[in-house]
Residue, then its C-alpha position, 0 to 999 in steps of 0.5 A: m486478196k487471199i488465196t484461201n478464200l477464192q471461190i473458184p473450182f481449182f487453182l494450180i501453183l506452179a514453182s519454177f526455178v528457171f531463169s527468165q531470159p531478158g528480152y531483146s529488141q526486134n531491131p537488128v540495127l539497134n541490137e548491134e548498136v547496143t552490143k557495141l555501146r555496151t563495151q563502152g561502159q558508162t560512156g556508151l550509156q551516155t552516148f545512147l542517152k544523147s542519141y535517143l533523147n527524144n525517145l526517152t519520154s516516160p514511159p519510152s517506146p517499147q523498142i528503146k526501153t528494151a534496148l536501154d535495159q540491154l545496154c544497162q543490164q537493169r530493167d527500167c533503166y530509162a528511170s535510173k540511167l545506170y550502167w551495171y556490170t555483170d562480171l565482177e573482174q570487169a568491174k574491178t578493172a573499171a574501179k581501179i581505173s576510176g579509183k571508185p569503190i564497187l557497189s555489188l548487188r547480190l540477188l535471187g534472179r536477174l536485175d534485167t528481168d521483171l520477175s527478179c526477187a521482190n527486194s531487187r524490184f523495190f530497189r528498181v523503183a524506190l532507190y535506183p531512180n531516185q534522183e540523189i541516189s542515181q547521181q551518187l551511184r553514177e558519179n562515185f561508184i562502179l555498179h555490178w550485180q550477180t545472181v545468187r540463185p534463180v528466184p522461185k516463181v509462183t503461177i496461180d491459175f484461176g482456171d478461167g483464163r486469168k493467171l497471177e505471176r509472182t516471185i516468192t522468198g529470197n532477199s537482196i544485199h548490196y556490198i561495198l567492195d574496194s577495187s580489189g573486190r574486198p568487202i568494205d561494208a554491206i547494206p542488207g535488204l531494203y532501206g528508205p531512199k534517204a537512209f540508203l543515201k546515207q549508207l552510200q555516203q558513209a561507205q564512200i568515205i571509208a572506201k577513200d580513206l582505205g584506198k591510201q592504206n594497205g596491209e595491217k593499217y588497212t585492216n585496223l582502219l576497217q575495224q575501227y570503222h565498223q566499231r564506230r558504226l556498231d556504237h552508233i547503232q547501239n546508241q541510236w537504239r537506246t535513243d530511239l526506244s527512249k523517245l518511245g518511253i522505253q527506258s530499259p531497251p532490250r539488248l540487241i542480240e545475234p540472230t539464231n536459228n536453233s533448229s536442225s532443219f532448214p528455216s521455213a520460207a515464212i520465217a525467211g520471208s518475214l525478215a523483209v517486211s515490204k516483200s513479205v506484204v506481197e508474198r504472205p498470202i501465197l506462202n500461207s497457202i503453200q505452208p502453215e504460218i510459223s511463229n518466229t517469236s524467238s528471234e524478236i526483240l520487240d513486239q510488232a506494235t513497238w517496231n511500227r512505232l519505231a519505224r514512224l521515227y524514220q518515215n521521212d527516210a522512206k519518202l519516194d521522190r518524183n522519179s520514183i513515183a512516176l516510175i510506179a505510175d508507168k507500171k500501173l496498178p491492178n483493180t484500181t478503185d477510189k479506195n486503192d488509188l496510187s497515193q494510198v499505195i505510195r503511202n502503204f509502201e513508204t510505211v513498210m519501207a520505213l519498217d524494213t529500214v529500221r529492222n534491217e539496220y538494227m537487226l542485220h546491219r548491226q551483225i555484219h558490223q560485228w562480223f567485220i570487227d571479229e574478223k569472221p570471213t569478211s575478207d572474201v565476198n563470196q564467203l561473206n555472201e554465203k554467210v549472210y544468206a544462210e545466217l541473216f536471210l535464212t536461205p542457205s545455199s544448202d537448201p535447194w528448196l528455200g524453205l518451201v518444202n516441209n517434210d513434216t507437213y502432209s500435202a496428199i500429193d505424190n512426193g509433195g508435189i516436187v518435180e525434178k528434171n534430170 
C-alpha cells in the first residue's frame, strides 16, 4: 500500500525519538521471581523454563510471555530461549568465567520491545529462534545488546480511528568480542540463517585461537584471520559472478559518501534490503527518493541473480515460521498467505546476505587489516554507523530532515522538547 495513493481526508506523520518501555507482568509474585532469576544469568533462565514448561506452548500465555521477555531482555524470548546481558561489564565477567566470546548486538531501540529497529526485529524472527543458531549461541557465546540511539517511530493516522505504527531507518550489527571486550569480528546487518551460522562458527574458532595469545602474537593472528576472510570474499566474488556469465567482475571498492551533508534516510535505508521493503513507502512520502547509483557496483538485476545463488542460506526453519504464524498477518487473502510472505522474506534476506557480505563485511575485514580503530568496540561502532550504515551520530535526525526541500510546514515540522 502506497501512502501517496491513499484517498483519505488527511493523515499525520509523527516521528518519535522516545524509548518504548518494556511491559511488565501484573503478577507481583512472578515479577519478584523474574527479578531474582535474572541475576543468575542463563542458569536462572533454565530454572524458569523448567518451572513453567507446561505454560510455554506457542504462543504462551501473555503473563508468561511478558515475564520471560523481562528475564531474557529480549522480545519473543519464548521462541529463542536466549539470555541477554545489557551491561557489557557483566557480559565480560561472564565471558571470562566461561571462556566464551561475547556476541554484542548494537541496535536502534531496545531488543526487548516490539518496535525496535527493523533489522533487530528480523533477527528475533529469522535468527535467534532458529534451532541451530539458538543452540550455537546458548552453548558457545555470552550474549549482550546495547542501544546505539532511540529508534525513530512513525505513526500514520488515517483520520478514521485506524493507525499504522512503524519504525523507520537505522541498522544493526553483531560484534564478536573477546572476554576483555576487544572486537574480533563484526557481522553487519541481516544475514540468512545458514549464512549467519557460518559466520558464528568462523568467529568461534578464531576467538578460541586468540584466547591462547596476547600482545603482538594476538594482533598478528587477528590480522591474518581477516586477511584470509578478505581473500575468501574476493575469490568468492569472482567465482559467483563467473557463474552468472560475468567474466570481468567489477572490483569491490570502499563505499564513500562524497557529499558534505548528512546522508539521506532514503540512501541509508537502501543499504538494508529487508527493512527497506517495509520502510520505502513511508520514506518516499517524507522525502523525495534519491538515487544512490554512485555507490552501486552492480545493477539491481545482477544483485538479484547473485542472491539466488544463496537462496538456501536464507531458508527459515520450523521455529521461525511458527513465530511468524504467532504474530499473524494483516489483511490476509488468498494472494497474501503465510507461505508467500515467507518466500518473499527469504528472497530479500538472501539479497541482504550477499550485499552485506560483499559490501559491508568486506570493508570491516579491511579495517582490521589496516589497524583502523578496531581495538575499541565503541570507536569501531561509531565508524560503522557513520561510514557503512550512513547514519552518523553527528546527525540527530538520521537523514530524515532535508533543508533543501520545502515542506510548507513551520520549521520543517521539527518539534524539539526543552
